[in-house]
N, C-alpha and C positions, 0 to 999 in steps of 0.2 A: 368777673370772669364770664365770658359769653358761653353759657352752657344752656342751650335752648331747651334741653330735655328736663330741666329742673322743675318746670311748672307743676306737674302732677305730684312731684315728690314733696311739695310744701304743704300738702293738706295735713291739717292737724289730726294726729291719731286720736281715736275716741277711747282713750285709756285714762282712767282717773289716777292710778298709782304710777310710780316710777320705779323701774327696775333696770339699772344699767348693767348690761351684759359684757363682761370682759370677753374678748374674742379669743379665748384659749381653746385648744382642742379639748375634746371630752376627756382624753387621757394625756399623758406626756408630762408637761411642766407642772400642771396642777397636782398630779399624783407624786411627782418627784420632789416637789417642794413642800410636802406635808409637814416635815419637821422644821422647827424654827432655826434660823441661822444663829450660830453661836457667836460670841464676841472674840473668839480666839483669832489672832492674826492668821491670814491665809498661809504665810510662810512657815508656820509650825505644823501644817497638815502634811500627812504622807502624800507623796507625789507619784503618779503612775502615768504611763503613756499607753493608750489603747487605740485600736482602729475605731472609726465611727460605726455606730450601730443604731439604726433608726428605731426610735421608740424605746430604747433601753432606759431603765431607771438609774439615774445618776446619783452618786453619793456625795452629799454636801460635806462629809467629813474627810474626803480624800480629794486632793487637787489632781484632776485628771486632764491631761492634754491629748488632743487628737491631732495626729500629724497631717490629716487630710485637710484640703481646702474646702470650705463650704460649697456644696454642689450648686447653690443658687448663683454664686459669683461667676461660674462658667456660663450658666444660662444667660446671665445679665451682661456678659462680655466685659467684666470689670477691668481687666488689664487694658483694654482699648480705651475705656473711659478714663482711666488713671493717667493716660498720656496727656489728657487735657485738664483734669482737675482731680483733687483728692478731698475736697471739702475744707481745706486749710483756711482757718480764720472764720469759719461759719459756726455759729452756735445753734444747736438743735435742741429745742425743749422737748423733753420726754415727760408728758403728763401721764403718770402711771403710779406704780407702787413704790417708787424710789429706785435708786440704782446703787448696787453694792460696789463701792469704789475699792474694796479689798481685792476684787478680781484683778489679776495682773494685767489683763487686757484693757482695763478701764481706769486703773489708778491714775494715769497721767491724762486721762481724757474727760474726767468728770469735774465740773465746777461745783462749788458750794451752791446748793439749790434751795428749795423751799419745801417745808413740810406743812401741808394744810390740814393734816389729820390731828396732830398734836398728842399722839399717844405712843409714838415710836421711840421717843427718847433721843431723837436726832433731828434738830431743826433744819439741817442742811439737805435732807433727802438722800444722803449718801449711804443709807442702809436699805435693805429690801427683804422683808420676810416672805413675800409672795414669790419673788424671783422673776416675775413677769417683766417688770421694767428693766431689770438687768439684762435679760435675754434680748429685749428690743434694742437697748443701748449697744449691746455687743454687735448686733447686725448692722447698726449704723456706723459705729466708730471704734470698734475693737482695734487695739494696737497689736502689732506683731509681738509674740512671746516665743522665746526659744523652746523648741520641742512641739510647738503647736502650729497648725495650718490655719487657725481661725484668724480672720481679720474682717473688719467692717467694709461695707461698700463705699463708705466715705471715711477712710482711715485717718484723714487729717482733721475731721470735724471735732467739735467740742460739745459735750453733752451737758445740758442744764437739767438736773432732775427736779421734777415737781411732783411730790407725793400727794395723791388725792385719795388713796385708800391704803389700808394697812395690811390686810390679808383677804384673800378671796375665799371666805368660808362662812358658814352659817353664824358662827359666834361673832365674827366681825360685823355682819349685818345687824345682829341683835344689839351690838354695842354702838351702832351708828358710825362705824369707821369703814364701811364698804363704800364704793364710789356712788355718787349721786350727781345729777345734772348740775346742780348749783355749785358743787365743789369742782366739777370738771370745768365749768365756766370760769371760776376763780383761778383754776390751774392754767387755763389758756392765757388769762390776763397776766398771771405771775410770770409765765414763760416769756411773753412779749416784753414785760417790764424788765426782765433779766437779760434782754438783748437777743432773744431767739429770732432768727429769720425764718426758721422752719419749726412748726409745732406738731409733734407726733402725738396723735390721740388714738391709741389702739383699743378703743372702747366704743360702745354704741348703745343707744336706747331707742325704742320705737316711739317715744313720746317727744313731740315738738315742744321745747321749753323756751319761752322768751329770753330768759337769762342766758341760755346757751347760745341762742341765735345772736344776741347782742354782743357776746364775747367774741364770736367769730367775726362780726362786723368790725369791732374795734381792732382785732388782730390784722385783718385785711387792710384797714385804713392805715395802720402803722407800718405796713410793708412786710408783713409776715404771712407765709403760706401755711394754712392749717391742713394737715394730711390726716385723714381719719378712716377707720375701717368701716366697710359696708355692712358688716355683721356676720355672725356665725349662726347657722340654724341650730346646731347642737347645744349651744349655750344660751340661747335666747328664750325669754319668756313667751315670745310670739314667734313661732317657726314659719309663719307665712312670709312670702316675699313681699317687699315693700320698703318704703323709706326708713332709714335709720339715721339717727342724729348723734353728733353734728355732721355726719357725712353728707346728708341731703341738703345742707344749707348752701346757698349761693356763696361762692368764693372758696369752698372747701374742696379739696381733691379727694374724692371717695375711692377707696381701694378694695377690690375683692381679691380672692386668692385662686390660683390655678394649681393643678396637680403636677406630678413629675413630668408629664408630657405636655404641659402648658394647656391643658383642657379645662373647661369650667368644672367646678365641683358642686355636687349636691349638698356638701357641708356648708356652703356659703349662702348668705342671703343675696338674692338678685333683685333687680328693679331699675327704675329710671334714674335712681340716684347714683348708680355705678359709673365711674369715670374711666378707671384703668384697672389693670390686674398685675399681679406679680407672684413669684413663687411663694407658696404657703405651706409646703411640706418638706420633710427632711431638712430641718433648719439646724445647722451646726453653728452654735453661738456660745456666748459667755453664760455660765451657770452659777448663780450666787457668787460666793467667794472661791468656788472650787473649780476654776479652770473652764473646761469645755463640756458641752453636752449636745447630743443630737436630739432635737425636740420635734414634736409634731410628725412622728414617723408613721402613725396609723390614721391620720386624718389631715384635713387642710385647715389652716388657721389664718384668718384675715388679719389678725394682730401682726403676725410675722410678715405677711405681704405688705402691710402698711409701713413697717419699719424700713423695708428695702426701698419703697417709693420715697420715704422721707430722706433716706440717704442719697437717692438719685437727685432729689430736689436740692440737697446741700451741695452737690457737685455743680449744679446749675447756678446756685447763688454765688459760689466762688468765681465761676467763669463769667457770669453776667450780673454783677452786683447792681448795675444800674437799672435792671429790668424790674417789672412789677410781679407780684404773686400770680396774677393772671397770665403773664407771659411765661413764667416758669412752668405753670400748670399746662399751658398750651403746648409747650415744647414736648412735654411728656406724653400728652394725648395724641398730638398729630403724628409723632414718630413711633407710636406703639405698634406692635406687630398685630395685624388683623387680616382676615381673608378679603374683605371688601374695603378698599382704602377710603371710600366716601361714606361709609356707614358705621354706626355703632350699634350695639345691642345691649339688652338688659343683663346678659350673662357676664360679659367681660368689659363692658363699656367700649372704649376705643381700642382695647387690646392690651397685650402684655408689654410693659414698658421696656424701652431699650435706651439705657442711659447714654451710651456712646453716640447713638443717633441723635438724641435730644441735644447733646452738647454741640454737635456739628450742624444742627438745623439752621437754615437761613430763612427767616420769615419774610417772604416777599408777597404774601397774600395769595399765592397760586396753589398751595398745597391742598390736596383733597383731605376731607375730614372735618374736624371741628373748625368753626370760623376763627380767624385770627383776631385777638383782642385789639390789635393795632390797625389792621387793614379792613376789618369787617365793615366799619361805618363808611369808609371811602368807597369800598366796593359796592355798597348799597346805593350810595349817591350816584356812582357811575352807571349802575344798572338802570336807575330811574332816568338818567339823561339819555340813555340809548334806547329807551322803550319806544316801540313803534305802536301807534294807536291804529288798530285794524277795525275799529267799530265803524258801522255804515254812516256815511255823512250825506246830508241833503245838498244836491248840486243846484244852485239857483238858476243856472243856464240850461239845465237839462231839457226843459220844454222847448226852448228856442233851438237847441241842437237837434232835437227830434224833428221839429218842423223843417229845419234847414235840410235835414237828410231827405225827408219826403219831397220837398220842393226840388231838390237835386235829382231825385229819381224821376219825378214827373217831367222835369225839363229834358232829361236824357231820353225819356220815352218819346217826347214830341219830336226831338231832333231825329231819332231813329225812324219814326214813322214818316217824317218828311223825306228822308233819304230814300226809303223804300218806295214812296210814291213817285219820286223823280225817276227812279230806275224803271218802274213799270211804264210810265209815260214815254220814256225814250224808246223802249222796246216796241211800243205800238207804232210810233212814228217810223221806225226802221222797217216794220212789217208791211 
């Protein structure tokens, strides 16, 4: 991927320890998911239907359906995108806490996956005590359920769950089942091995780890696009702006979050690694096995923004299966909404993604913004061929030309003087 701004982001962070920060809001899902998920089938739970309420605490013991459509789908012009693609036939790897396949939105959308933690009692990754992976999967590929308005941005896509952590709490970290860079790297590999063309990594670390970088390289070489969160300030061990990984690696599409007005948020990490942005607040999605929940109502989460960009990528993979990860990423970058078409910034990268525009984009190399991965080289060569050299040159005939000019002037002067002399002589004779 031709992302010229990645250079500074590759500097290795001077940190000796590793703390991978899940990009959850400070409240919301983490608080709502404090109780462990039971093994009772979701169909035995009481069922209710309630209006969406941003930031409310959802009950895992009650299946709750919200009749509203997720607000982000309107902002992302999902119906227009669906006229071109739904993500059908595309596998999206969700490297996360697992995905609860008991949620009716996801039962038919989740493949048997991989558990890299080994303590959850489910080797397929289709359970989720943290709830984070289930929420992300719902944003990507939730199916329509009677009584609910929740649906994913890529409702035809299929989810491959890859569990790389068990629960996001202190006890999990003490037991060694919290996420770490090595396990995330293995998760990316597992997702690609399972057929994922898009790999969602809603996690970040400030530490540049070779194993993680190498996993990204393998994924890209295999034809899979890794989409990763740019980081949350409120949940990071390092609250300063700067590169987060794997988002800052070459070939990764790094995603930040914007608020309800599509403005940059101070909750998100900013920097040269940011490529695009997406909605990251008021996220109506799947919640454990219990239907729907509105999450991230009181803050912005780059985890959820990342999920929507992964879903947008899945639409592109269906529509343009012959293209490369760099081309899919370019479509999302070049068509993103921004004030200055030719410029990116460290707050929102190239802007807020527009899936419908990305699907319709024709890359002829003339679009303003990020350089085309297809036309960039040819354009550079053409520019070289047309270059005009305006440096001063030594003219070997300059001296002769100057002499000729002076001789010409002297000759003209002689002729002029002769003519004047003749006129004076004539006048004297007539006098």
